All heavy atoms as an XYZ file, in Angstrom:
865
protein
N      89.745    -16.414    201.707
C      89.482    -15.001    201.541
C      88.465    -14.849    200.416
O      88.491    -15.585    199.439
C      90.820    -14.312    201.229
C      90.734    -12.924    200.715
S      92.312    -12.048    200.401
C      93.506    -12.678    201.506
N      87.598    -13.877    200.582
C      86.597    -13.583    199.553
C      87.173    -12.604    198.524
O      88.189    -11.957    198.772
C      85.361    -12.979    200.206
C      84.698    -13.922    201.188
C      83.539    -13.245    201.863
C      82.976    -14.183    202.911
N      82.566    -13.516    204.109
N      86.486    -12.503    197.405
C      86.957    -11.639    196.317
C      87.090    -10.187    196.775
O      88.102     -9.534    196.495
C      86.004    -11.746    195.121
C      86.450    -10.930    193.930
C      85.541    -11.148    192.717
N      85.930    -10.318    191.618
C      86.946    -10.549    190.809
N      87.686    -11.631    190.980
N      87.236     -9.728    189.812
N      86.094     -9.670    197.498
C      86.164     -8.268    197.931
C      87.301     -8.057    198.935
O      87.903     -6.976    198.981
C      84.822     -7.800    198.494
C      84.349     -8.598    199.692
O      84.620     -9.814    199.748
O      83.692     -8.012    200.578
N      87.647     -9.076    199.718
C      88.781     -8.964    200.632
C      90.093     -8.954    199.853
O      91.022     -8.203    200.206
C      88.760    -10.119    201.635
C      87.597    -10.053    202.604
C      87.438    -11.296    203.460
O      87.834    -12.391    203.017
O      86.911    -11.163    204.580
N      90.163     -9.751    198.796
C      91.367     -9.755    197.951
C      91.557     -8.388    197.298
O      92.676     -7.867    197.226
C      91.265    -10.857    196.891
N      90.462     -7.811    196.857
C      90.525     -6.466    196.267
C      90.981     -5.465    197.312
O      91.799     -4.575    197.036
C      89.161     -6.080    195.660
C      88.885     -6.960    194.430
C      89.111     -4.595    195.295
C      87.476     -6.862    193.885
N      90.490     -5.617    198.552
C      90.904     -4.732    199.641
C      92.408     -4.834    199.891
O      93.067     -3.825    200.152
C      90.118     -5.061    200.915
C      90.474     -4.133    202.050
O      90.342     -2.897    201.885
O      90.912     -4.629    203.122
N      92.949     -6.039    199.817
C      94.399     -6.217    200.004
C      95.153     -5.451    198.924
O      96.107     -4.711    199.223
C      94.782     -7.717    199.984
C      96.294     -7.894    199.889
C      94.247     -8.427    201.212
N      94.730     -5.587    197.675
C      95.402     -4.877    196.583
C      95.258     -3.363    196.732
O      96.205     -2.614    196.467
C      94.868     -5.350    195.235
C      95.152     -6.825    194.905
C      94.467     -7.223    193.604
C      96.643     -7.091    194.844
N      94.082     -2.912    197.164
C      93.891     -1.471    197.398
C      94.761     -0.993    198.549
O      95.270      0.134    198.524
C      92.418     -1.174    197.671
C      91.539     -1.311    196.441
C      90.050     -1.153    196.741
O      89.653     -1.176    197.927
O      89.286     -1.012    195.771
N      94.940     -1.826    199.562
C      95.805     -1.457    200.689
C      97.250     -1.326    200.238
O      97.957     -0.398    200.663
C      95.701     -2.508    201.805
O      94.397     -2.555    202.316
N      97.691     -2.238    199.374
C      99.053     -2.138    198.839
C      99.198     -0.836    198.060
O     100.189     -0.111    198.213
C      99.389     -3.356    197.948
C      99.424     -4.638    198.784
C     100.729     -3.143    197.231
C      99.528     -5.911    197.961
N      98.201     -0.529    197.243
C      98.247      0.713    196.455
C      98.250      1.946    197.360
O      98.910      2.941    197.047
C      97.072      0.755    195.484
N      97.518      1.891    198.475
C      97.491      3.033    199.402
C      98.832      3.205    200.110
O      99.277      4.327    200.343
C      96.372      2.843    200.428
N      99.464      2.091    200.454
C     100.754      2.150    201.150
C     101.905      2.513    200.217
O     102.885      3.123    200.639
C     101.061      0.799    201.808
C     100.201      0.426    203.009
C     100.375     -1.053    203.340
C     100.582      1.294    204.200
N     101.779      2.113    198.964
C     102.851      2.308    197.983
C     102.290      3.008    196.749
O     101.793      2.355    195.831
C     103.468      0.956    197.601
C     104.110      0.255    198.767
C     103.427     -0.718    199.484
C     105.399      0.590    199.169
C     104.015     -1.353    200.569
C     105.998     -0.036    200.244
C     105.298     -1.001    200.943
O     105.889     -1.629    202.014
N     102.351      4.332    196.702
C     101.778      5.082    195.580
C     102.346      4.688    194.214
O     101.677      4.850    193.202
C     102.123      6.535    195.908
C     102.392      6.558    197.368
C     102.916      5.200    197.715
N     103.547      4.153    194.181
C     104.143      3.743    192.901
C     103.654      2.366    192.445
O     104.016      1.917    191.364
C     105.673      3.727    193.004
C     106.226      5.128    193.183
O     105.577      6.103    192.839
N     107.418      5.222    193.732
N     102.853      1.698    193.265
C     102.324      0.376    192.917
C     101.251      0.553    191.855
O     100.214      1.158    192.084
C     101.742     -0.301    194.161
C     101.158     -1.660    193.903
C     101.965     -2.747    193.626
C      99.783     -1.855    193.962
C     101.427     -4.009    193.417
C      99.232     -3.114    193.753
C     100.053     -4.186    193.476
N     101.521      0.052    190.677
C     100.589      0.203    189.563
C      99.672     -1.019    189.497
O     100.137     -2.154    189.353
C     101.356      0.343    188.246
C     100.458      0.559    187.055
C     101.234      0.626    185.755
O     102.423      0.970    185.779
O     100.640      0.308    184.719
N      98.379     -0.777    189.619
C      97.406     -1.865    189.548
C      96.653     -1.768    188.234
O      96.023     -0.751    187.949
C      96.426     -1.777    190.732
C      95.336     -2.829    190.718
S      95.903     -4.534    190.503
C      96.921     -4.760    191.902
N      96.765     -2.808    187.452
C      96.029     -2.861    186.195
C      94.967     -3.952    186.318
O      95.014     -4.782    187.226
C      96.966     -3.206    185.023
O      97.498     -4.521    185.236
C      98.096     -2.193    184.899
N      94.027     -3.922    185.400
C      92.982     -4.945    185.409
C      93.603     -6.328    185.211
O      93.217     -7.297    185.870
C      91.956     -4.667    184.308
C      90.800     -5.644    184.317
C      89.749     -5.309    183.281
O      89.754     -4.184    182.732
O      88.916     -6.196    183.010
N      94.566     -6.414    184.339
C      95.232     -7.697    184.079
C      95.934     -8.214    185.335
O      95.835     -9.389    185.684
C      96.227     -7.526    182.930
C      96.943     -8.803    182.574
C      97.933     -8.547    181.439
N      98.708     -9.726    181.186
C      98.595    -10.475    180.104
N      97.743    -10.162    179.166
N      99.351    -11.543    179.956
N      96.653     -7.317    186.013
C      97.352     -7.711    187.229
C      96.340     -8.161    188.293
O      96.549     -9.160    188.970
C      98.189     -6.541    187.759
C      99.182     -6.944    188.832
C      99.925     -5.746    189.421
C     100.929     -5.175    188.479
N     101.778     -4.121    189.126
N      95.247     -7.436    188.405
C      94.203     -7.813    189.358
C      93.615     -9.175    189.040
O      93.398     -9.995    189.944
N      93.358     -9.429    187.763
C      92.797    -10.725    187.356
C      93.748    -11.883    187.655
O      93.309    -13.009    187.871
C      92.444    -10.716    185.868
C      91.233     -9.852    185.581
O      90.403     -9.601    186.453
N      91.133     -9.369    184.352
N      95.032    -11.613    187.653
C      96.013    -12.654    187.976
C      96.201    -12.830    189.483
O      96.373    -13.954    189.961
C      97.367    -12.317    187.336
C      97.430    -12.393    185.812
C      98.738    -11.810    185.307
C      97.266    -13.829    185.353
N      96.155    -11.737    190.232
C      96.459    -11.798    191.660
C      95.262    -12.162    192.536
O      95.428    -12.809    193.577
C      97.055    -10.462    192.126
C      98.405    -10.093    191.521
C      98.854     -8.732    192.023
C      99.442    -11.157    191.842
N      94.073    -11.757    192.155
C      92.892    -12.006    192.993
C      92.672    -13.502    193.241
O      92.487    -13.904    194.395
C      91.644    -11.304    192.425
C      91.773     -9.801    192.647
C      90.364    -11.830    193.063
C      90.709     -8.962    191.974
N      92.715    -14.368    192.227
C      92.534    -15.804    192.514
C      93.602    -16.377    193.453
O      93.321    -17.245    194.275
C      92.610    -16.461    191.137
C      92.264    -15.390    190.176
C      92.772    -14.121    190.782
N      94.823    -15.868    193.339
C      95.901    -16.318    194.220
C      95.617    -15.874    195.649
O      95.743    -16.656    196.606
C      97.263    -15.777    193.731
C      98.370    -16.113    194.708
C      97.578    -16.314    192.346
N      95.209    -14.620    195.812
C      94.902    -14.096    197.148
C      93.705    -14.809    197.776
O      93.662    -15.000    198.993
C      94.636    -12.591    197.077
C      95.862    -11.706    196.899
C      95.450    -10.286    196.532
C      96.709    -11.712    198.157
N      92.756    -15.217    196.966
C      91.547    -15.853    197.499
C      91.840    -17.197    198.172
O      91.045    -17.677    198.974
C      90.499    -16.013    196.397
C      89.886    -14.684    195.990
S      88.719    -14.791    194.627
C      87.417    -15.748    195.350
N      92.987    -17.784    197.901
C      93.390    -19.033    198.554
C      94.004    -18.783    199.925
O      94.276    -19.721    200.663
C      94.396    -19.779    197.683
C      93.845    -20.217    196.350
C      94.921    -20.842    195.500
C      94.405    -21.152    194.108
N      95.480    -21.613    193.213
N      94.225    -17.511    200.259
C      94.932    -17.151    201.486
C      93.968    -16.698    202.579
O      92.779    -16.509    202.356
C      95.944    -16.043    201.192
C      97.010    -16.451    200.220
S      98.176    -15.102    199.969
C      99.053    -15.698    198.540
N      94.550    -16.516    203.769
C      93.814    -16.036    204.929
C      93.868    -14.505    204.957
O      94.958    -13.921    205.004
C      94.436    -16.610    206.205
C      93.773    -16.078    207.457
O      92.551    -16.261    207.599
O      94.490    -15.480    208.283
N      92.704    -13.864    204.925
C      92.618    -12.405    204.826
C      93.347    -11.708    205.980
O      94.206    -10.847    205.756
C      91.147    -11.988    204.773
C      90.911    -10.497    204.742
C      91.333     -9.724    203.675
C      90.242     -9.869    205.789
C      91.113     -8.360    203.634
C      90.003     -8.497    205.755
C      90.438     -7.754    204.682
O      90.213     -6.404    204.654
N      93.004    -12.061    207.217
C      93.620    -11.390    208.367
C      95.137    -11.636    208.403
O      95.907    -10.746    208.743
C      92.973    -11.869    209.672
C      91.530    -11.456    209.831
C      91.344     -9.944    209.811
O      92.197     -9.187    210.279
N      90.233     -9.503    209.264
N      95.541    -12.835    208.051
C      96.969    -13.150    208.015
C      97.718    -12.328    206.985
O      98.822    -11.838    207.243
N      97.114    -12.159    205.818
C      97.746    -11.357    204.760
C      97.848     -9.901    205.188
O      98.883     -9.256    204.979
C      96.977    -11.492    203.425
C      97.467    -10.483    202.403
C      97.114    -12.905    202.872
N      96.795     -9.378    205.811
C      96.849     -7.983    206.274
C      97.950     -7.789    207.310
O      98.660     -6.778    207.292
C      95.504     -7.562    206.858
C      94.373     -7.351    205.856
C      93.115     -6.892    206.588
C      94.750     -6.355    204.774
N      98.109     -8.757    208.204
C      99.181     -8.661    209.204
C     100.554     -8.715    208.524
O     101.437     -7.921    208.852
C      99.065     -9.783    210.226
C     100.237     -9.783    211.196
C      99.961    -10.424    212.479
C     101.092    -10.371    213.471
N     102.300     -9.707    213.166
N     100.701     -9.644    207.583
C     101.971     -9.741    206.844
C     102.261     -8.435    206.100
O     103.397     -7.971    206.077
C     101.926    -10.902    205.845
C     101.890    -12.276    206.481
C     103.225    -12.656    207.039
O     103.525    -12.354    208.196
N     104.027    -13.311    206.242
N     101.228     -7.850    205.484
C     101.400     -6.599    204.753
C     101.808     -5.480    205.697
O     102.710     -4.696    205.394
C     100.103     -6.228    204.013
C     100.106     -4.898    203.269
C     101.224     -4.856    202.229
C      98.751     -4.667    202.618
N     101.169     -5.421    206.848
C     101.503     -4.399    207.838
C     102.955     -4.538    208.296
O     103.701     -3.551    208.370
C     100.552     -4.517    209.032
O     100.896     -3.600    210.025
N     103.348     -5.762    208.607
C     104.734     -6.000    209.031
C     105.717     -5.665    207.912
O     106.775     -5.075    208.156
C     104.922     -7.463    209.452
C     104.150     -7.818    210.718
O     103.678     -6.900    211.422
O     104.002     -9.034    210.981
N     105.361     -6.036    206.699
C     106.228     -5.770    205.548
C     106.382     -4.265    205.339
O     107.490     -3.764    205.146
C     105.644     -6.425    204.292
C     106.488     -6.216    203.060
C     107.453     -7.140    202.698
C     106.317     -5.083    202.262
C     108.242     -6.939    201.567
C     107.104     -4.887    201.131
C     108.061     -5.810    200.792
O     108.838     -5.609    199.686
N     105.270     -3.534    205.382
C     105.286     -2.094    205.117
C     106.096     -1.333    206.158
O     106.662     -0.276    205.862
C     103.864     -1.551    205.059
N     106.175     -1.880    207.357
C     106.917     -1.200    208.424
C     108.416     -1.141    208.150
O     109.104     -0.271    208.688
C     106.662     -1.902    209.752
N     108.911     -2.033    207.297
C     110.356     -2.054    207.096
C     110.806     -2.095    205.633
O     111.993     -2.249    205.372
C     110.949     -3.273    207.827
O     110.383     -4.463    207.334
N     109.873     -1.975    204.711
C     110.256     -2.050    203.300
C     109.682     -0.871    202.507
O     108.470     -0.654    202.523
C     109.753     -3.358    202.686
C     110.492     -4.555    203.235
O     111.610     -4.817    202.837
N     109.877     -5.256    204.177
N     110.531     -0.153    201.783
C     110.046      0.995    201.024
C     109.442      0.637    199.664
O     108.835      1.486    199.022
C     111.303      1.841    200.844
C     112.419      0.854    200.842
C     111.990     -0.243    201.781
N     109.592     -0.626    199.251
C     109.081     -1.028    197.942
C     107.889     -1.965    198.102
O     107.804     -2.709    199.071
C     110.193     -1.705    197.126
C     111.375     -0.803    196.892
C     112.551     -0.973    197.613
C     111.298      0.241    195.976
C     113.630     -0.131    197.416
C     112.372      1.088    195.765
C     113.538      0.909    196.487
N     106.976     -1.964    197.140
C     105.788     -2.818    197.237
C     106.162     -4.295    197.363
O     107.160     -4.752    196.798
C     105.050     -2.580    195.916
C     105.588     -1.311    195.375
C     106.985     -1.180    195.905
N     105.362     -5.061    198.104
C     105.672     -6.474    198.305
C     105.249     -7.333    197.119
O     104.371     -6.964    196.344
C     104.830     -6.838    199.524
C     103.621     -5.957    199.380
C     104.156     -4.657    198.837
N     105.881     -8.456    196.997
C     105.359     -9.491    196.104
C     104.266    -10.213    196.893
O     104.196    -10.116    198.122
C     106.457    -10.498    195.712
O     106.904    -11.167    196.902
C     107.616     -9.817    195.017
N     103.423    -10.940    196.208
C     102.386    -11.695    196.894
C     103.022    -12.739    197.809
O     102.546    -12.994    198.910
C     101.414    -12.341    195.880
C     100.659    -11.248    195.105
C     100.430    -13.261    196.561
C      99.858    -10.282    195.956
N     104.121    -13.321    197.378
C     104.812    -14.314    198.205
C     105.302    -13.714    199.521
O     105.325    -14.390    200.548
C     105.981    -14.917    197.435
N     105.674    -12.430    199.507
C     106.197    -11.786    200.713
C     105.115    -11.564    201.761
O     105.424    -11.455    202.954
C     106.855    -10.465    200.357
N     103.852    -11.490    201.349
C     102.771    -11.234    202.314
C     101.815    -12.423    202.422
O     100.770    -12.320    203.076
C     101.992     -9.955    201.947
C     101.349    -10.068    200.565
C     102.897     -8.720    202.052
C     100.382     -8.961    200.223
N     102.178    -13.535    201.823
C     101.299    -14.711    201.812
C     101.064    -15.239    203.223
O     101.977    -15.290    204.044
C     101.902    -15.808    200.943
N      99.825    -15.624    203.480
C      99.445    -16.255    204.747
C      98.284    -17.197    204.440
O      97.194    -16.744    204.080
C      99.040    -15.211    205.780
N      98.547    -18.478    204.559
C      97.534    -19.471    204.223
C      96.838    -19.973    205.483
O      97.461    -20.054    206.541
C      98.169    -20.642    203.469
C      98.671    -20.244    202.111
C      99.980    -19.836    201.916
C      97.814    -20.234    201.024
C     100.436    -19.444    200.670
C      98.260    -19.845    199.771
C      99.572    -19.450    199.598
O     100.011    -19.054    198.365
N      95.556    -20.314    205.364
C      94.873    -20.875    206.532
C      95.501    -22.221    206.892
O      95.998    -22.929    206.002
C      93.426    -21.035    206.068
C      93.447    -20.976    204.590
C      94.687    -20.229    204.199
N      95.481    -22.559    208.180
C      96.073    -23.842    208.561
C      95.297    -25.009    207.946
O      94.073    -24.964    207.847
C      95.970    -23.853    210.083
C      94.927    -22.846    210.417
C      94.918    -21.848    209.300
N      96.029    -26.013    207.516
C      95.389    -27.185    206.938
C      94.942    -28.120    208.054
O      95.630    -28.269    209.060
C      96.373    -27.935    206.039
C      96.755    -27.169    204.806
C      97.679    -27.966    203.901
O      97.712    -29.203    204.024
O      98.356    -27.333    203.092
N      93.794    -28.720    207.852
C      93.317    -29.690    208.828
C      94.141    -30.970    208.749
O      94.737    -31.275    207.722
N      94.186    -31.699    209.836
C      94.908    -32.955    209.882
C      93.922    -34.089    209.631
O      93.111    -34.402    210.503
C      95.592    -33.126    211.233
C      96.479    -34.340    211.282
O      96.258    -35.312    210.574
N      97.488    -34.290    212.139
N      93.967    -34.715    208.448
C      92.978    -35.760    208.139
C      93.102    -36.971    209.055
O      92.121    -37.657    209.307
C      93.279    -36.129    206.690
C      94.694    -35.718    206.473
C      94.920    -34.529    207.373
N      94.293    -37.219    209.588
C      94.487    -38.368    210.470
C      93.785    -38.153    211.806
O      93.184    -39.076    212.348
C      95.979    -38.649    210.669
C      96.666    -38.922    209.358
C      97.514    -37.982    208.785
C      96.427    -40.102    208.666
C      98.123    -38.223    207.570
C      97.031    -40.354    207.440
C      97.874    -39.405    206.900
O      98.471    -39.650    205.688
N      93.862    -36.939    212.334
C      93.167    -36.659    213.594
C      91.657    -36.763    213.413
O      90.961    -37.296    214.280
C      93.546    -35.272    214.125
C      94.975    -35.123    214.626
C      95.241    -33.689    215.073
C      95.243    -36.079    215.769
N      91.159    -36.265    212.295
C      89.727    -36.352    212.024
C      89.292    -37.810    211.896
O      88.242    -38.207    212.419
C      89.384    -35.579    210.751
N      90.100    -38.615    211.225
C      89.780    -40.036    211.061
C      89.795    -40.748    212.414
O      88.915    -41.546    212.721
C      90.786    -40.685    210.116
C      90.396    -42.108    209.746
C      91.387    -42.747    208.800
N      91.629    -41.927    207.632
C      92.669    -42.060    206.833
N      93.586    -42.988    207.084
N      92.825    -41.289    205.786
N      90.793    -40.441    213.246
C      90.865    -41.063    214.571
C      89.672    -40.663    215.435
O      89.136    -41.487    216.181
C      92.184    -40.690    215.254
C      93.389    -41.372    214.624
S      94.976    -40.837    215.293
C      94.825    -41.279    216.989
N      89.262    -39.417    215.336
C      88.100    -38.963    216.091
C      86.847    -39.715    215.646
O      86.036    -40.138    216.472
C      87.905    -37.452    215.891
C      86.753    -36.886    216.672
C      86.610    -35.393    216.448
C      85.405    -34.872    217.185
N      85.163    -33.472    216.919
N      86.700    -39.885    214.335
C      85.544    -40.617    213.809
C      85.563    -42.068    214.289
O      84.545    -42.618    214.676
C      85.525    -40.554    212.284
C      84.228    -41.081    211.684
C      84.172    -40.921    210.173
N      85.156    -41.785    209.526
C      86.186    -41.362    208.810
N      86.390    -40.083    208.617
N      87.029    -42.217    208.261
N      86.744    -42.715    214.307
C      86.859    -44.088    214.780
C      86.476    -44.187    216.256
O      85.808    -45.133    216.666
C      88.275    -44.607    214.592
C      88.659    -44.867    213.170
C      87.835    -44.990    212.087
C      89.978    -45.035    212.674
N      88.557    -45.218    210.950
C      89.881    -45.257    211.279
C      91.231    -45.020    213.259
C      90.992    -45.459    210.477
C      92.338    -45.225    212.457
C      92.220    -45.451    211.082
N      86.918    -43.207    217.044
C      86.583    -43.221    218.471
C      85.077    -43.100    218.661
O      84.485    -43.796    219.489
C      87.307    -42.109    219.206
C      86.972    -42.101    220.689
C      87.917    -41.282    221.489
C      87.602    -41.207    222.954
N      86.703    -42.138    223.522
N      84.454    -42.208    217.898
C      83.003    -42.055    217.998
C      82.292    -43.349    217.610
O      81.334    -43.758    218.266
C      82.524    -40.909    217.105
C      82.942    -39.538    217.598
C      82.701    -38.433    216.588
O      82.294    -38.727    215.437
O      82.948    -37.269    216.945
N      82.782    -44.010    216.559
C      82.185    -45.277    216.149
C      82.393    -46.341    217.213
O      81.487    -47.124    217.510
C      82.784    -45.742    214.815
C      82.379    -44.890    213.639
C      83.117    -45.235    212.362
O      83.956    -46.186    212.371
O      82.867    -44.570    211.347
N      83.583    -46.369    217.812
C      83.872    -47.350    218.859
C      82.996    -47.118    220.091
O      82.591    -48.077    220.759
C      85.341    -47.295    219.242
N      82.696    -45.868    220.393
C      81.836    -45.561    221.537
C      80.416    -46.084    221.338
O      79.695    -46.320    222.306
C      81.804    -44.058    221.803
C      83.119    -43.531    222.360
O      83.930    -44.350    222.856
O      83.343    -42.301    222.298
N      80.031    -46.290    220.080
C      78.684    -46.784    219.786
C      78.587    -48.308    219.810
O      77.491    -48.844    219.740
C      78.209    -46.266    218.424
C      77.980    -44.769    218.436
O      77.642    -44.196    219.465
N      78.182    -44.130    217.306
N      79.733    -48.996    219.890
C      79.728    -50.459    219.920
C      79.341    -50.903    221.335
O      79.912    -50.429    222.321
C      81.114    -51.019    219.530
C      81.171    -52.529    219.682
C      81.468    -50.600    218.120
N      78.379    -51.821    221.454
C      77.959    -52.286    222.787
C      79.118    -52.950    223.551
O      80.012    -53.571    222.952
C      76.859    -53.313    222.492
C      76.405    -53.021    221.101
C      77.570    -52.416    220.393
N      79.092    -52.836    224.851
C      80.132    -53.366    225.721
C      80.297    -54.882    225.528
O      81.406    -55.399    225.548
C      79.801    -53.048    227.174
C      80.853    -53.495    228.158
C      80.481    -53.085    229.536
N      80.557    -51.629    229.572
C      81.054    -50.935    230.578
N      81.468    -51.550    231.644
N      81.115    -49.629    230.531
N      79.179    -55.595    225.346
C      79.234    -57.054    225.179
C      80.031    -57.432    223.931
O      80.799    -58.396    223.933
C      77.821    -57.654    225.068
C      76.948    -57.418    226.284
C      76.302    -56.032    226.286
O      76.050    -55.469    225.201
O      76.078    -55.505    227.383
N      79.853    -56.684    222.863
C      80.583    -56.953    221.617
C      82.071    -56.716    221.825
O      82.914    -57.513    221.377
C      80.030    -56.090    220.461
C      80.878    -56.243    219.213
C      78.575    -56.436    220.179
N      82.410    -55.649    222.528
C      83.815    -55.363    222.802
C      84.441    -56.483    223.635
O      85.570    -56.904    223.392
C      83.962    -54.024    223.526
C      83.642    -52.814    222.670
C      83.772    -51.549    223.496
C      83.362    -50.335    222.695
N      83.445    -49.096    223.488
N      83.710    -56.961    224.631
C      84.227    -58.019    225.498
C      84.430    -59.314    224.708
O      85.455    -59.986    224.866
C      83.281    -58.257    226.683
C      83.805    -59.269    227.679
C      85.153    -58.883    228.262
O      85.486    -57.710    228.437
N      85.982    -59.887    228.539
N      83.464    -59.670    223.834
C      83.612    -60.866    223.000
C      84.853    -60.745    222.104
O      85.600    -61.712    221.919
C      82.369    -61.081    222.132
C      81.245    -61.802    222.827
C      80.204    -62.333    221.847
N      79.887    -61.428    220.753
C      78.774    -60.689    220.679
N      77.864    -60.753    221.604
N      78.575    -59.890    219.659
N      85.062    -59.571    221.575
C      86.221    -59.329    220.715
C      87.517    -59.529    221.501
O      88.454    -60.179    221.020
C      86.157    -57.925    220.120
C      87.328    -57.587    219.245
C      87.431    -58.108    217.960
C      88.345    -56.755    219.705
C      88.520    -57.812    217.154
C      89.431    -56.456    218.911
C      89.522    -56.977    217.628
N      87.590    -58.972    222.718
C      88.792    -59.125    223.548
C      89.086    -60.609    223.810
O      90.229    -61.049    223.722
C      88.612    -58.390    224.878
C      88.917    -56.942    224.823
C      88.978    -56.323    226.220
N      88.630    -54.927    226.107
C      87.446    -54.394    226.347
N      86.460    -55.147    226.772
N      87.234    -53.114    226.183
N      88.058    -61.356    224.147
C      88.232    -62.790    224.420
C      88.736    -63.502    223.178
O      89.659    -64.326    223.249
C      86.901    -63.405    224.931
C      86.981    -64.930    224.975
C      86.544    -62.836    226.297
N      88.161    -63.198    222.024
C      88.588    -63.838    220.774
C      90.033    -63.489    220.440
O      90.803    -64.343    219.986
C      87.658    -63.441    219.626
C      86.283    -64.063    219.723
C      85.340    -63.549    218.644
O      85.653    -62.601    217.921
N      84.172    -64.168    218.534
N      90.429    -62.226    220.647
C      91.807    -61.808    220.373
C      92.764    -62.514    221.330
O      93.816    -63.008    220.914
C      91.955    -60.272    220.463
C      93.413    -59.860    220.481
C      91.231    -59.600    219.313
N      92.409    -62.590    222.597
C      93.271    -63.270    223.574
C      93.418    -64.752    223.225
O      94.513    -65.313    223.306
C      92.715    -63.095    224.985
C      92.869    -61.693    225.507
C      92.143    -61.465    226.823
O      91.361    -62.299    227.267
N      92.395    -60.311    227.437
N      92.323    -65.378    222.810
C      92.375    -66.794    222.402
C      93.279    -66.948    221.188
O      94.107    -67.861    221.137
C      90.949    -67.293    222.077
O      90.118    -67.105    223.210
C      90.976    -68.757    221.697
N      93.149    -66.075    220.219
C      93.980    -66.136    219.018
C      95.452    -65.952    219.357
O      96.327    -66.682    218.860
C      93.532    -65.073    218.022
C      94.239    -65.026    216.692
C      94.026    -66.329    215.919
C      93.763    -63.853    215.867
N      95.750    -65.047    220.256
C      97.148    -64.804    220.669
C      97.713    -66.045    221.343
O      98.847    -66.460    221.069
C      97.245    -63.571    221.593
C      96.963    -62.298    220.787
C      98.619    -63.494    222.256
C      96.825    -61.050    221.625
N      96.926    -66.660    222.226
C      97.395    -67.871    222.915
C      97.646    -68.989    221.907
O      98.639    -69.719    222.032
C      96.353    -68.312    223.949
C      96.333    -67.456    225.173
C      95.281    -67.921    226.156
C      95.183    -66.965    227.338
N      94.097    -67.349    228.250
N      96.775    -69.139    220.920
C      96.944    -70.191    219.910
C      98.198    -69.949    219.074
O      98.911    -70.896    218.724
C      95.723    -70.259    218.999
C      94.485    -70.796    219.653
C      93.267    -70.726    218.744
O      93.405    -70.257    217.574
O      92.175    -71.103    219.188
N      98.494    -68.733    218.744
C      99.629    -68.409    217.874
C     100.957    -68.440    218.609
O     102.014    -68.551    217.988
C      99.448    -67.035    217.223
C      98.264    -66.956    216.276
C      98.470    -67.889    215.118
C      97.298    -67.834    214.166
N      97.464    -68.714    213.032
N     100.937    -68.322    219.935
C     102.189    -68.323    220.702
C     102.571    -69.713    221.189
O     103.585    -69.868    221.850
C     102.086    -67.351    221.883
O     100.983    -67.704    222.723
C     101.956    -65.929    221.414
N     101.760    -70.706    220.907
C     102.084    -72.084    221.340
C     103.148    -72.683    220.481
O     103.387    -72.480    219.383
C     100.837    -72.960    221.296
C      99.864    -72.608    222.381
C      98.704    -73.568    222.330
C      97.689    -73.204    223.407
N      96.587    -74.100    223.407
């Protein structure tokens, strides 16, 4: 989330809850926390929260973080791409060498 989106979230809370007091200090503490979150997700959480709660939410109550990437899937994809670039002859030589090694070790 960008800084102006974080400010929009705080302004939305203030609009929904007139008793929500926003100070510069509170904004300086909450904006960096909100910037780590997903803007659309937070707005949805806030909307859902406001539908059933008469008191202003905590940031934890409306938190929505972007999904984290899976480094293992990315690494496997990179390995597959690298393997696709290896010539067929090299792959075949490797298979023969592995089969020979297996036969030698199983004797």
